mmCIF file as Biopython writes it, N, C-alpha, C and O atoms, coordinates in Angstrom:
data_model
#
loop_
_atom_site.group_PDB
_atom_site.id
_atom_site.type_symbol
_atom_site.label_atom_id
_atom_site.label_alt_id
_atom_site.label_comp_id
_atom_site.label_asym_id
_atom_site.label_entity_id
_atom_site.label_seq_id
_atom_site.pdbx_PDB_ins_code
_atom_site.Cartn_x
_atom_site.Cartn_y
_atom_site.Cartn_z
_atom_site.occupancy
_atom_site.B_iso_or_equiv
_atom_site.auth_seq_id
_atom_site.auth_asym_id
_atom_site.pdbx_PDB_model_num
ATOM 1   N N  . MET A ? 1  ? 41.777 -28.765 -0.160  1.0 0.0 1  A 1 
ATOM 2   C CA . MET A ? 1  ? 41.008 -28.953 -1.380  1.0 0.0 1  A 1 
ATOM 3   C C  . MET A ? 1  ? 39.559 -29.327 -1.051  1.0 0.0 1  A 1 
ATOM 4   O O  . MET A ? 1  ? 38.623 -28.848 -1.690  1.0 0.0 1  A 1 
ATOM 5   N N  . LYS A ? 2  ? 39.394 -30.177 -0.060  1.0 0.0 2  A 1 
ATOM 6   C CA . LYS A ? 2  ? 38.054 -30.613 0.329   1.0 0.0 2  A 1 
ATOM 7   C C  . LYS A ? 2  ? 37.234 -29.427 0.852   1.0 0.0 2  A 1 
ATOM 8   O O  . LYS A ? 2  ? 36.041 -29.326 0.566   1.0 0.0 2  A 1 
ATOM 9   N N  . SER A ? 3  ? 37.861 -28.543 1.607   1.0 0.0 3  A 1 
ATOM 10  C CA . SER A ? 3  ? 37.143 -27.390 2.150   1.0 0.0 3  A 1 
ATOM 11  C C  . SER A ? 3  ? 36.754 -26.412 1.036   1.0 0.0 3  A 1 
ATOM 12  O O  . SER A ? 3  ? 35.730 -25.737 1.138   1.0 0.0 3  A 1 
ATOM 13  N N  . LEU A ? 4  ? 37.549 -26.333 -0.008  1.0 0.0 4  A 1 
ATOM 14  C CA . LEU A ? 4  ? 37.221 -25.469 -1.142  1.0 0.0 4  A 1 
ATOM 15  C C  . LEU A ? 4  ? 35.961 -25.966 -1.845  1.0 0.0 4  A 1 
ATOM 16  O O  . LEU A ? 4  ? 35.107 -25.163 -2.219  1.0 0.0 4  A 1 
ATOM 17  N N  . ILE A ? 5  ? 35.839 -27.257 -2.026  1.0 0.0 5  A 1 
ATOM 18  C CA . ILE A ? 5  ? 34.660 -27.835 -2.664  1.0 0.0 5  A 1 
ATOM 19  C C  . ILE A ? 5  ? 33.421 -27.577 -1.811  1.0 0.0 5  A 1 
ATOM 20  O O  . ILE A ? 5  ? 32.360 -27.236 -2.334  1.0 0.0 5  A 1 
ATOM 21  N N  . ILE A ? 6  ? 33.558 -27.738 -0.510  1.0 0.0 6  A 1 
ATOM 22  C CA . ILE A ? 6  ? 32.442 -27.482 0.403   1.0 0.0 6  A 1 
ATOM 23  C C  . ILE A ? 6  ? 32.044 -26.012 0.339   1.0 0.0 6  A 1 
ATOM 24  O O  . ILE A ? 6  ? 30.855 -25.692 0.345   1.0 0.0 6  A 1 
ATOM 25  N N  . LEU A ? 7  ? 33.015 -25.125 0.278   1.0 0.0 7  A 1 
ATOM 26  C CA . LEU A ? 7  ? 32.747 -23.697 0.187   1.0 0.0 7  A 1 
ATOM 27  C C  . LEU A ? 7  ? 32.002 -23.349 -1.101  1.0 0.0 7  A 1 
ATOM 28  O O  . LEU A ? 7  ? 31.069 -22.546 -1.074  1.0 0.0 7  A 1 
ATOM 29  N N  . VAL A ? 8  ? 32.395 -23.932 -2.210  1.0 0.0 8  A 1 
ATOM 30  C CA . VAL A ? 8  ? 31.739 -23.685 -3.496  1.0 0.0 8  A 1 
ATOM 31  C C  . VAL A ? 8  ? 30.290 -24.186 -3.457  1.0 0.0 8  A 1 
ATOM 32  O O  . VAL A ? 8  ? 29.379 -23.510 -3.933  1.0 0.0 8  A 1 
ATOM 33  N N  . ILE A ? 9  ? 30.093 -25.358 -2.895  1.0 0.0 9  A 1 
ATOM 34  C CA . ILE A ? 9  ? 28.740 -25.911 -2.791  1.0 0.0 9  A 1 
ATOM 35  C C  . ILE A ? 9  ? 27.871 -25.033 -1.891  1.0 0.0 9  A 1 
ATOM 36  O O  . ILE A ? 9  ? 26.711 -24.774 -2.213  1.0 0.0 9  A 1 
ATOM 37  N N  . ALA A ? 10 ? 28.417 -24.578 -0.777  1.0 0.0 10 A 1 
ATOM 38  C CA . ALA A ? 10 ? 27.668 -23.714 0.135   1.0 0.0 10 A 1 
ATOM 39  C C  . ALA A ? 10 ? 27.316 -22.393 -0.541  1.0 0.0 10 A 1 
ATOM 40  O O  . ALA A ? 10 ? 26.214 -21.878 -0.349  1.0 0.0 10 A 1 
ATOM 41  N N  . ALA A ? 11 ? 28.226 -21.845 -1.320  1.0 0.0 11 A 1 
ATOM 42  C CA . ALA A ? 11 ? 27.959 -20.596 -2.030  1.0 0.0 11 A 1 
ATOM 43  C C  . ALA A ? 11 ? 26.845 -20.794 -3.062  1.0 0.0 11 A 1 
ATOM 44  O O  . ALA A ? 11 ? 25.977 -19.933 -3.206  1.0 0.0 11 A 1 
ATOM 45  N N  . ALA A ? 12 ? 26.862 -21.908 -3.772  1.0 0.0 12 A 1 
ATOM 46  C CA . ALA A ? 12 ? 25.824 -22.182 -4.762  1.0 0.0 12 A 1 
ATOM 47  C C  . ALA A ? 12 ? 24.462 -22.336 -4.092  1.0 0.0 12 A 1 
ATOM 48  O O  . ALA A ? 12 ? 23.466 -21.815 -4.594  1.0 0.0 12 A 1 
ATOM 49  N N  . ILE A ? 13 ? 24.408 -23.036 -2.982  1.0 0.0 13 A 1 
ATOM 50  C CA . ILE A ? 13 ? 23.154 -23.202 -2.249  1.0 0.0 13 A 1 
ATOM 51  C C  . ILE A ? 13 ? 22.650 -21.845 -1.757  1.0 0.0 13 A 1 
ATOM 52  O O  . ILE A ? 13 ? 21.458 -21.551 -1.851  1.0 0.0 13 A 1 
ATOM 53  N N  . GLY A ? 14 ? 23.548 -21.029 -1.238  1.0 0.0 14 A 1 
ATOM 54  C CA . GLY A ? 14 ? 23.171 -19.698 -0.766  1.0 0.0 14 A 1 
ATOM 55  C C  . GLY A ? 14 ? 22.642 -18.830 -1.890  1.0 0.0 14 A 1 
ATOM 56  O O  . GLY A ? 14 ? 21.672 -18.095 -1.704  1.0 0.0 14 A 1 
ATOM 57  N N  . TYR A ? 15 ? 23.264 -18.906 -3.044  1.0 0.0 15 A 1 
ATOM 58  C CA . TYR A ? 15 ? 22.840 -18.105 -4.200  1.0 0.0 15 A 1 
ATOM 59  C C  . TYR A ? 15 ? 21.420 -18.477 -4.625  1.0 0.0 15 A 1 
ATOM 60  O O  . TYR A ? 15 ? 20.573 -17.604 -4.812  1.0 0.0 15 A 1 
ATOM 61  N N  . TYR A ? 16 ? 21.166 -19.774 -4.775  1.0 0.0 16 A 1 
ATOM 62  C CA . TYR A ? 16 ? 19.835 -20.200 -5.208  1.0 0.0 16 A 1 
ATOM 63  C C  . TYR A ? 16 ? 18.784 -19.969 -4.130  1.0 0.0 16 A 1 
ATOM 64  O O  . TYR A ? 16 ? 17.624 -19.717 -4.454  1.0 0.0 16 A 1 
ATOM 65  N N  . ALA A ? 17 ? 19.159 -20.048 -2.867  1.0 0.0 17 A 1 
ATOM 66  C CA . ALA A ? 17 ? 18.226 -19.724 -1.789  1.0 0.0 17 A 1 
ATOM 67  C C  . ALA A ? 17 ? 17.872 -18.241 -1.840  1.0 0.0 17 A 1 
ATOM 68  O O  . ALA A ? 17 ? 16.709 -17.874 -1.674  1.0 0.0 17 A 1 
ATOM 69  N N  . TYR A ? 18 ? 18.859 -17.398 -2.068  1.0 0.0 18 A 1 
ATOM 70  C CA . TYR A ? 18 ? 18.622 -15.949 -2.185  1.0 0.0 18 A 1 
ATOM 71  C C  . TYR A ? 18 ? 17.667 -15.655 -3.336  1.0 0.0 18 A 1 
ATOM 72  O O  . TYR A ? 18 ? 16.718 -14.888 -3.173  1.0 0.0 18 A 1 
ATOM 73  N N  . LYS A ? 19 ? 17.910 -16.259 -4.495  1.0 0.0 19 A 1 
ATOM 74  C CA . LYS A ? 19 ? 17.047 -16.035 -5.649  1.0 0.0 19 A 1 
ATOM 75  C C  . LYS A ? 19 ? 15.635 -16.518 -5.370  1.0 0.0 19 A 1 
ATOM 76  O O  . LYS A ? 19 ? 14.671 -15.882 -5.796  1.0 0.0 19 A 1 
ATOM 77  N N  . GLY A ? 20 ? 15.497 -17.624 -4.667  1.0 0.0 20 A 1 
ATOM 78  C CA . GLY A ? 20 ? 14.180 -18.160 -4.358  1.0 0.0 20 A 1 
ATOM 79  C C  . GLY A ? 20 ? 13.414 -17.275 -3.396  1.0 0.0 20 A 1 
ATOM 80  O O  . GLY A ? 20 ? 12.203 -17.106 -3.536  1.0 0.0 20 A 1 
ATOM 81  N N  . ILE A ? 21 ? 14.100 -16.715 -2.432  1.0 0.0 21 A 1 
ATOM 82  C CA . ILE A ? 21 ? 13.446 -15.881 -1.420  1.0 0.0 21 A 1 
ATOM 83  C C  . ILE A ? 21 ? 13.088 -14.510 -1.982  1.0 0.0 21 A 1 
ATOM 84  O O  . ILE A ? 21 ? 11.985 -14.015 -1.746  1.0 0.0 21 A 1 
ATOM 85  N N  . THR A ? 22 ? 14.000 -13.893 -2.721  1.0 0.0 22 A 1 
ATOM 86  C CA . THR A ? 22 ? 13.777 -12.537 -3.212  1.0 0.0 22 A 1 
ATOM 87  C C  . THR A ? 22 ? 13.021 -12.488 -4.531  1.0 0.0 22 A 1 
ATOM 88  O O  . THR A ? 22 ? 12.470 -11.447 -4.888  1.0 0.0 22 A 1 
ATOM 89  N N  . GLY A ? 23 ? 12.988 -13.580 -5.248  1.0 0.0 23 A 1 
ATOM 90  C CA . GLY A ? 23 ? 12.329 -13.579 -6.551  1.0 0.0 23 A 1 
ATOM 91  C C  . GLY A ? 23 ? 13.186 -12.950 -7.626  1.0 0.0 23 A 1 
ATOM 92  O O  . GLY A ? 23 ? 12.676 -12.622 -8.697  1.0 0.0 23 A 1 
ATOM 93  N N  . ALA A ? 24 ? 14.471 -12.772 -7.376  1.0 0.0 24 A 1 
ATOM 94  C CA . ALA A ? 24 ? 15.364 -12.166 -8.360  1.0 0.0 24 A 1 
ATOM 95  C C  . ALA A ? 24 ? 15.411 -13.030 -9.614  1.0 0.0 24 A 1 
ATOM 96  O O  . ALA A ? 24 ? 15.457 -14.258 -9.537  1.0 0.0 24 A 1 
ATOM 97  N N  . GLY A ? 25 ? 15.400 -12.382 -10.749 1.0 0.0 25 A 1 
ATOM 98  C CA . GLY A ? 25 ? 15.496 -13.098 -12.008 1.0 0.0 25 A 1 
ATOM 99  C C  . GLY A ? 25 ? 14.157 -13.478 -12.604 1.0 0.0 25 A 1 
ATOM 100 O O  . GLY A ? 25 ? 14.110 -13.949 -13.740 1.0 0.0 25 A 1 
ATOM 101 N N  . GLU A ? 26 ? 13.063 -13.290 -11.876 1.0 0.0 26 A 1 
ATOM 102 C CA . GLU A ? 26 ? 11.752 -13.598 -12.410 1.0 0.0 26 A 1 
ATOM 103 C C  . GLU A ? 26 ? 11.278 -12.430 -13.269 1.0 0.0 26 A 1 
ATOM 104 O O  . GLU A ? 26 ? 11.519 -11.271 -12.929 1.0 0.0 26 A 1 
ATOM 105 N N  . PRO A ? 27 ? 10.618 -12.721 -14.361 1.0 0.0 27 A 1 
ATOM 106 C CA . PRO A ? 27 ? 10.120 -11.617 -15.186 1.0 0.0 27 A 1 
ATOM 107 C C  . PRO A ? 27 ? 9.019  -10.860 -14.454 1.0 0.0 27 A 1 
ATOM 108 O O  . PRO A ? 27 ? 8.205  -11.448 -13.743 1.0 0.0 27 A 1 
ATOM 109 N N  . THR A ? 28 ? 9.012  -9.554  -14.643 1.0 0.0 28 A 1 
ATOM 110 C CA . THR A ? 28 ? 8.000  -8.735  -13.990 1.0 0.0 28 A 1 
ATOM 111 C C  . THR A ? 28 ? 6.712  -8.776  -14.805 1.0 0.0 28 A 1 
ATOM 112 O O  . THR A ? 28 ? 6.738  -9.012  -16.013 1.0 0.0 28 A 1 
ATOM 113 N N  . SER A ? 29 ? 5.611  -8.549  -14.147 1.0 0.0 29 A 1 
ATOM 114 C CA . SER A ? 29 ? 4.343  -8.478  -14.867 1.0 0.0 29 A 1 
ATOM 115 C C  . SER A ? 29 ? 4.276  -7.140  -15.602 1.0 0.0 29 A 1 
ATOM 116 O O  . SER A ? 29 ? 5.094  -6.248  -15.376 1.0 0.0 29 A 1 
ATOM 117 N N  . CYS A ? 30 ? 3.295  -7.021  -16.474 1.0 0.0 30 A 1 
ATOM 118 C CA . CYS A ? 30 ? 3.131  -5.773  -17.224 1.0 0.0 30 A 1 
ATOM 119 C C  . CYS A ? 30 ? 2.878  -4.600  -16.279 1.0 0.0 30 A 1 
ATOM 120 O O  . CYS A ? 30 ? 3.463  -3.529  -16.437 1.0 0.0 30 A 1 
ATOM 121 N N  . LYS A ? 31 ? 2.003  -4.811  -15.299 1.0 0.0 31 A 1 
ATOM 122 C CA . LYS A ? 31 ? 1.664  -3.732  -14.364 1.0 0.0 31 A 1 
ATOM 123 C C  . LYS A ? 31 ? 2.866  -3.337  -13.512 1.0 0.0 31 A 1 
ATOM 124 O O  . LYS A ? 31 ? 3.065  -2.153  -13.237 1.0 0.0 31 A 1 
ATOM 125 N N  . GLU A ? 32 ? 3.670  -4.315  -13.091 1.0 0.0 32 A 1 
ATOM 126 C CA . GLU A ? 32 ? 4.864  -3.994  -12.304 1.0 0.0 32 A 1 
ATOM 127 C C  . GLU A ? 32 ? 5.869  -3.212  -13.140 1.0 0.0 32 A 1 
ATOM 128 O O  . GLU A ? 32 ? 6.479  -2.256  -12.660 1.0 0.0 32 A 1 
ATOM 129 N N  . GLY A ? 33 ? 6.036  -3.621  -14.389 1.0 0.0 33 A 1 
ATOM 130 C CA . GLY A ? 33 ? 6.936  -2.899  -15.280 1.0 0.0 33 A 1 
ATOM 131 C C  . GLY A ? 33 ? 6.472  -1.476  -15.529 1.0 0.0 33 A 1 
ATOM 132 O O  . GLY A ? 33 ? 7.282  -0.551  -15.582 1.0 0.0 33 A 1 
ATOM 133 N N  . PHE A ? 34 ? 5.162  -1.303  -15.680 1.0 0.0 34 A 1 
ATOM 134 C CA . PHE A ? 34 ? 4.594  0.032   -15.883 1.0 0.0 34 A 1 
ATOM 135 C C  . PHE A ? 34 ? 4.823  0.909   -14.652 1.0 0.0 34 A 1 
ATOM 136 O O  . PHE A ? 34 ? 5.202  2.073   -14.779 1.0 0.0 34 A 1 
ATOM 137 N N  . ALA A ? 35 ? 4.593  0.349   -13.461 1.0 0.0 35 A 1 
ATOM 138 C CA . ALA A ? 35 ? 4.783  1.117   -12.223 1.0 0.0 35 A 1 
ATOM 139 C C  . ALA A ? 35 ? 6.247  1.539   -12.072 1.0 0.0 35 A 1 
ATOM 140 O O  . ALA A ? 35 ? 6.529  2.668   -11.672 1.0 0.0 35 A 1 
ATOM 141 N N  . GLU A ? 36 ? 7.167  0.645   -12.387 1.0 0.0 36 A 1 
ATOM 142 C CA . GLU A ? 36 ? 8.597  0.968   -12.305 1.0 0.0 36 A 1 
ATOM 143 C C  . GLU A ? 36 ? 8.963  2.042   -13.323 1.0 0.0 36 A 1 
ATOM 144 O O  . GLU A ? 36 ? 9.725  2.957   -13.010 1.0 0.0 36 A 1 
ATOM 145 N N  . CYS A ? 37 ? 8.431  1.942   -14.525 1.0 0.0 37 A 1 
ATOM 146 C CA . CYS A ? 37 ? 8.699  2.940   -15.566 1.0 0.0 37 A 1 
ATOM 147 C C  . CYS A ? 37 ? 8.209  4.315   -15.127 1.0 0.0 37 A 1 
ATOM 148 O O  . CYS A ? 37 ? 8.922  5.307   -15.275 1.0 0.0 37 A 1 
ATOM 149 N N  . MET A ? 38 ? 6.997  4.376   -14.588 1.0 0.0 38 A 1 
ATOM 150 C CA . MET A ? 38 ? 6.445  5.655   -14.129 1.0 0.0 38 A 1 
ATOM 151 C C  . MET A ? 38 ? 7.266  6.220   -12.964 1.0 0.0 38 A 1 
ATOM 152 O O  . MET A ? 38 ? 7.464  7.431   -12.868 1.0 0.0 38 A 1 
ATOM 153 N N  . ARG A ? 39 ? 7.735  5.346   -12.093 1.0 0.0 39 A 1 
ATOM 154 C CA . ARG A ? 39 ? 8.571  5.796   -10.975 1.0 0.0 39 A 1 
ATOM 155 C C  . ARG A ? 39 ? 9.856  6.431   -11.503 1.0 0.0 39 A 1 
ATOM 156 O O  . ARG A ? 39 ? 10.290 7.470   -11.005 1.0 0.0 39 A 1 
ATOM 157 N N  . ILE A ? 40 ? 10.455 5.813   -12.498 1.0 0.0 40 A 1 
ATOM 158 C CA . ILE A ? 40 ? 11.678 6.353   -13.088 1.0 0.0 40 A 1 
ATOM 159 C C  . ILE A ? 40 ? 11.386 7.700   -13.760 1.0 0.0 40 A 1 
ATOM 160 O O  . ILE A ? 40 ? 12.191 8.627   -13.671 1.0 0.0 40 A 1 
ATOM 161 N N  . CYS A ? 41 ? 10.240 7.806   -14.427 1.0 0.0 41 A 1 
ATOM 162 C CA . CYS A ? 41 ? 9.866  9.084   -15.056 1.0 0.0 41 A 1 
ATOM 163 C C  . CYS A ? 41 ? 9.769  10.197  -14.015 1.0 0.0 41 A 1 
ATOM 164 O O  . CYS A ? 41 ? 10.266 11.302  -14.233 1.0 0.0 41 A 1 
ATOM 165 N N  . ARG A ? 42 ? 9.138  9.905   -12.899 1.0 0.0 42 A 1 
ATOM 166 C CA . ARG A ? 42 ? 8.975  10.929  -11.860 1.0 0.0 42 A 1 
ATOM 167 C C  . ARG A ? 42 ? 10.309 11.350  -11.268 1.0 0.0 42 A 1 
ATOM 168 O O  . ARG A ? 42 ? 10.481 12.507  -10.885 1.0 0.0 42 A 1 
ATOM 169 N N  . ARG A ? 43 ? 11.244 10.429  -11.191 1.0 0.0 43 A 1 
ATOM 170 C CA . ARG A ? 43 ? 12.537 10.762  -10.579 1.0 0.0 43 A 1 
ATOM 171 C C  . ARG A ? 43 ? 13.498 11.456  -11.532 1.0 0.0 43 A 1 
ATOM 172 O O  . ARG A ? 43 ? 14.315 12.269  -11.100 1.0 0.0 43 A 1 
ATOM 173 N N  . THR A ? 44 ? 13.414 11.148  -12.817 1.0 0.0 44 A 1 
ATOM 174 C CA . THR A ? 44 ? 14.447 11.619  -13.734 1.0 0.0 44 A 1 
ATOM 175 C C  . THR A ? 44 ? 14.054 12.834  -14.568 1.0 0.0 44 A 1 
ATOM 176 O O  . THR A ? 44 ? 14.933 13.531  -15.074 1.0 0.0 44 A 1 
ATOM 177 N N  . THR A ? 45 ? 12.777 13.104  -14.723 1.0 0.0 45 A 1 
ATOM 178 C CA . THR A ? 45 ? 12.378 14.231  -15.570 1.0 0.0 45 A 1 
ATOM 179 C C  . THR A ? 45 ? 11.920 15.399  -14.706 1.0 0.0 45 A 1 
ATOM 180 O O  . THR A ? 45 ? 11.176 15.231  -13.740 1.0 0.0 45 A 1 
ATOM 181 N N  . THR A ? 46 ? 12.388 16.586  -15.083 1.0 0.0 46 A 1 
ATOM 182 C CA . THR A ? 46 ? 12.032 17.782  -14.310 1.0 0.0 46 A 1 
ATOM 183 C C  . THR A ? 46 ? 11.119 18.718  -15.092 1.0 0.0 46 A 1 
ATOM 184 O O  . THR A ? 46 ? 10.407 19.525  -14.495 1.0 0.0 46 A 1 
ATOM 185 N N  . GLU A ? 47 ? 11.132 18.621  -16.400 1.0 0.0 47 A 1 
ATOM 186 C CA . GLU A ? 47 ? 10.314 19.507  -17.212 1.0 0.0 47 A 1 
ATOM 187 C C  . GLU A ? 47 ? 9.064  18.771  -17.682 1.0 0.0 47 A 1 
ATOM 188 O O  . GLU A ? 47 ? 9.117  17.576  -17.973 1.0 0.0 47 A 1 
ATOM 189 N N  . ALA A ? 48 ? 7.950  19.476  -17.755 1.0 0.0 48 A 1 
ATOM 190 C CA . ALA A ? 48 ? 6.662  18.868  -18.081 1.0 0.0 48 A 1 
ATOM 191 C C  . ALA A ? 48 ? 6.646  18.122  -19.423 1.0 0.0 48 A 1 
ATOM 192 O O  . ALA A ? 48 ? 6.138  17.001  -19.473 1.0 0.0 48 A 1 
ATOM 193 N N  . PRO A ? 49 ? 7.179  18.694  -20.510 1.0 0.0 49 A 1 
ATOM 194 C CA . PRO A ? 49 ? 7.137  17.959  -21.780 1.0 0.0 49 A 1 
ATOM 195 C C  . PRO A ? 49 ? 7.936  16.650  -21.732 1.0 0.0 49 A 1 
ATOM 196 O O  . PRO A ? 49 ? 7.514  15.638  -22.293 1.0 0.0 49 A 1 
ATOM 197 N N  . ALA A ? 50 ? 9.073  16.679  -21.069 1.0 0.0 50 A 1 
ATOM 198 C CA . ALA A ? 50 ? 9.884  15.465  -20.962 1.0 0.0 50 A 1 
ATOM 199 C C  . ALA A ? 50 ? 9.177  14.420  -20.100 1.0 0.0 50 A 1 
ATOM 200 O O  . ALA A ? 50 ? 9.211  13.228  -20.407 1.0 0.0 50 A 1 
ATOM 201 N N  . ALA A ? 51 ? 8.541  14.869  -19.029 1.0 0.0 51 A 1 
ATOM 202 C CA . ALA A ? 51 ? 7.815  13.945  -18.159 1.0 0.0 51 A 1 
ATOM 203 C C  . ALA A ? 51 ? 6.641  13.327  -18.913 1.0 0.0 51 A 1 
ATOM 204 O O  . ALA A ? 51 ? 6.382  12.130  -18.789 1.0 0.0 51 A 1 
ATOM 205 N N  . GLN A ? 52 ? 5.940  14.132  -19.687 1.0 0.0 52 A 1 
ATOM 206 C CA . GLN A ? 52 ? 4.797  13.627  -20.458 1.0 0.0 52 A 1 
ATOM 207 C C  . GLN A ? 52 ? 5.257  12.613  -21.496 1.0 0.0 52 A 1 
ATOM 208 O O  . GLN A ? 52 ? 4.613  11.581  -21.687 1.0 0.0 52 A 1 
ATOM 209 N N  . ALA A ? 53 ? 6.361  12.900  -22.162 1.0 0.0 53 A 1 
ATOM 210 C CA . ALA A ? 53 ? 6.899  11.977  -23.165 1.0 0.0 53 A 1 
ATOM 211 C C  . ALA A ? 53 ? 7.311  10.657  -22.516 1.0 0.0 53 A 1 
ATOM 212 O O  . ALA A ? 53 ? 7.068  9.586   -23.071 1.0 0.0 53 A 1 
ATOM 213 N N  . CYS A ? 54 ? 7.926  10.736  -21.357 1.0 0.0 54 A 1 
ATOM 214 C CA . CYS A ? 54 ? 8.347  9.530   -20.636 1.0 0.0 54 A 1 
ATOM 215 C C  . CYS A ? 54 ? 7.123  8.706   -20.232 1.0 0.0 54 A 1 
ATOM 216 O O  . CYS A ? 54 ? 7.117  7.486   -20.389 1.0 0.0 54 A 1 
ATOM 217 N N  . GLN A ? 55 ? 6.090  9.368   -19.714 1.0 0.0 55 A 1 
ATOM 218 C CA . GLN A ? 55 ? 4.876  8.670   -19.294 1.0 0.0 55 A 1 
ATOM 219 C C  . GLN A ? 55 ? 4.149  8.058   -20.493 1.0 0.0 55 A 1 
ATOM 220 O O  . GLN A ? 55 ? 3.598  6.961   -20.393 1.0 0.0 55 A 1 
ATOM 221 N N  . ASP A ? 56 ? 4.147  8.764   -21.622 1.0 0.0 56 A 1 
ATOM 222 C CA . ASP A ? 56 ? 3.543  8.210   -22.836 1.0 0.0 56 A 1 
ATOM 223 C C  . ASP A ? 56 ? 4.284  6.955   -23.279 1.0 0.0 56 A 1 
ATOM 224 O O  . ASP A ? 56 ? 3.671  5.985   -23.723 1.0 0.0 56 A 1 
ATOM 225 N N  . SER A ? 57 ? 5.596  6.983   -23.155 1.0 0.0 57 A 1 
ATOM 226 C CA . SER A ? 57 ? 6.406  5.818   -23.501 1.0 0.0 57 A 1 
ATOM 227 C C  . SER A ? 57 ? 6.063  4.632   -22.594 1.0 0.0 57 A 1 
ATOM 228 O O  . SER A ? 57 ? 5.969  3.494   -23.055 1.0 0.0 57 A 1 
ATOM 229 N N  . CYS A ? 58 ? 5.881  4.911   -21.311 1.0 0.0 58 A 1 
ATOM 230 C CA . CYS A ? 58 ? 5.499  3.852   -20.368 1.0 0.0 58 A 1 
ATOM 231 C C  . CYS A ? 58 ? 4.154  3.260   -20.753 1.0 0.0 58 A 1 
ATOM 232 O O  . CYS A ? 58 ? 3.969  2.043   -20.706 1.0 0.0 58 A 1 
ATOM 233 N N  . THR A ? 59 ? 3.221  4.113   -21.130 1.0 0.0 59 A 1 
ATOM 234 C CA . THR A ? 59 ? 1.888  3.647   -21.512 1.0 0.0 59 A 1 
ATOM 235 C C  . THR A ? 59 ? 1.950  2.787   -22.766 1.0 0.0 59 A 1 
ATOM 236 O O  . THR A ? 59 ? 1.265  1.768   -22.854 1.0 0.0 59 A 1 
ATOM 237 N N  . ARG A ? 60 ? 2.771  3.193   -23.745 1.0 0.0 60 A 1 
ATOM 238 C CA . ARG A ? 60 ? 2.926  2.385   -24.966 1.0 0.0 60 A 1 
ATOM 239 C C  . ARG A ? 60 ? 3.561  1.047   -24.643 1.0 0.0 60 A 1 
ATOM 240 O O  . ARG A ? 60 ? 3.157  0.017   -25.182 1.0 0.0 60 A 1 
ATOM 241 N N  . ASP A ? 61 ? 4.558  1.058   -23.761 1.0 0.0 61 A 1 
ATOM 242 C CA . ASP A ? 61 ? 5.201  -0.197  -23.367 1.0 0.0 61 A 1 
ATOM 243 C C  . ASP A ? 61 ? 4.213  -1.129  -22.672 1.0 0.0 61 A 1 
ATOM 244 O O  . ASP A ? 61 ? 4.235  -2.339  -22.895 1.0 0.0 61 A 1 
ATOM 245 N N  . LEU A ? 62 ? 3.344  -0.567  -21.827 1.0 0.0 62 A 1 
ATOM 246 C CA . LEU A ? 62 ? 2.334  -1.372  -21.139 1.0 0.0 62 A 1 
ATOM 247 C C  . LEU A ? 62 ? 1.385  -1.996  -22.147 1.0 0.0 62 A 1 
ATOM 248 O O  . LEU A ? 62 ? 1.070  -3.182  -22.053 1.0 0.0 62 A 1 
ATOM 249 N N  . ALA A ? 63 ? 0.927  -1.204  -23.113 1.0 0.0 63 A 1 
ATOM 250 C CA . ALA A ? 63 ? 0.010  -1.726  -24.127 1.0 0.0 63 A 1 
ATOM 251 C C  . ALA A ? 63 ? 0.672  -2.837  -24.935 1.0 0.0 63 A 1 
ATOM 252 O O  . ALA A ? 63 ? 0.042  -3.856  -25.215 1.0 0.0 63 A 1 
ATOM 253 N N  . ALA A ? 64 ? 1.928  -2.652  -25.309 1.0 0.0 64 A 1 
ATOM 254 C CA . ALA A ? 64 ? 2.643  -3.677  -26.073 1.0 0.0 64 A 1 
ATOM 255 C C  . ALA A ? 64 ? 2.820  -4.947  -25.248 1.0 0.0 64 A 1 
ATOM 256 O O  . ALA A ? 64 ? 2.682  -6.056  -25.764 1.0 0.0 64 A 1 
ATOM 257 N N  . CYS A ? 65 ? 3.126  -4.778  -23.970 1.0 0.0 65 A 1 
ATOM 258 C CA . CYS A ? 65 ? 3.306  -5.934  -23.080 1.0 0.0 65 A 1 
ATOM 259 C C  . CYS A ? 65 ? 1.992  -6.718  -22.957 1.0 0.0 65 A 1 
ATOM 260 O O  . CYS A ? 65 ? 1.986  -7.947  -23.022 1.0 0.0 65 A 1 
ATOM 261 N N  . GLU A ? 66 ? 0.895  -5.999  -22.780 1.0 0.0 66 A 1 
ATOM 262 C CA . GLU A ? 66 ? -0.397 -6.671  -22.632 1.0 0.0 66 A 1 
ATOM 263 C C  . GLU A ? 66 ? -0.823 -7.367  -23.927 1.0 0.0 66 A 1 
ATOM 264 O O  . GLU A ? 66 ? -1.499 -8.395  -23.884 1.0 0.0 66 A 1 
ATOM 265 N N  . ARG A ? 67 ? -0.434 -6.814  -25.073 1.0 0.0 67 A 1 
ATOM 266 C CA . ARG A ? 67 ? -0.733 -7.493  -26.352 1.0 0.0 67 A 1 
ATOM 267 C C  . ARG A ? 67 ? 0.033  -8.802  -26.475 1.0 0.0 67 A 1 
ATOM 268 O O  . ARG A ? 67 ? -0.457 -9.776  -27.047 1.0 0.0 67 A 1 
ATOM 269 N N  . LYS A ? 68 ? 1.265  -8.808  -25.918 1.0 0.0 68 A 1 
ATOM 270 C CA . LYS A ? 68 ? 2.059  -10.041 -25.960 1.0 0.0 68 A 1 
ATOM 271 C C  . LYS A ? 68 ? 1.530  -11.080 -24.981 1.0 0.0 68 A 1 
ATOM 272 O O  . LYS A ? 68 ? 1.839  -12.266 -25.096 1.0 0.0 68 A 1 
ATOM 273 N N  . GLY A ? 69 ? 0.737  -10.631 -24.021 1.0 0.0 69 A 1 
ATOM 274 C CA . GLY A ? 69 ? 0.140  -11.563 -23.068 1.0 0.0 69 A 1 
ATOM 275 C C  . GLY A ? 69 ? 1.016  -11.961 -21.915 1.0 0.0 69 A 1 
ATOM 276 O O  . GLY A ? 69 ? 0.875  -13.070 -21.400 1.0 0.0 69 A 1 
ATOM 277 N N  . ARG A ? 70 ? 1.924  -11.096 -21.484 1.0 0.0 70 A 1 
ATOM 278 C CA . ARG A ? 70 ? 2.802  -11.412 -20.355 1.0 0.0 70 A 1 
ATOM 279 C C  . ARG A ? 70 ? 2.110  -11.253 -19.071 1.0 0.0 70 A 1 
ATOM 280 O O  . ARG A ? 70 ? 2.705  -11.479 -18.017 1.0 0.0 70 A 1 
#
């Protein structure tokens, strides 16, 4: 039983250390979100109109994010 408690504590410490080192769970900035959106557009769309629509959506999302002040 004692070793189980130690194992749980070690796992919790490891989890929070991982999050601290990698930055997982932190909100992305507007520019980072825009770059990720554009990357997804380039990978998933093959036709020009669909790619343009996806990129326009990314641009609108960026503008909305910047208005919110993130």
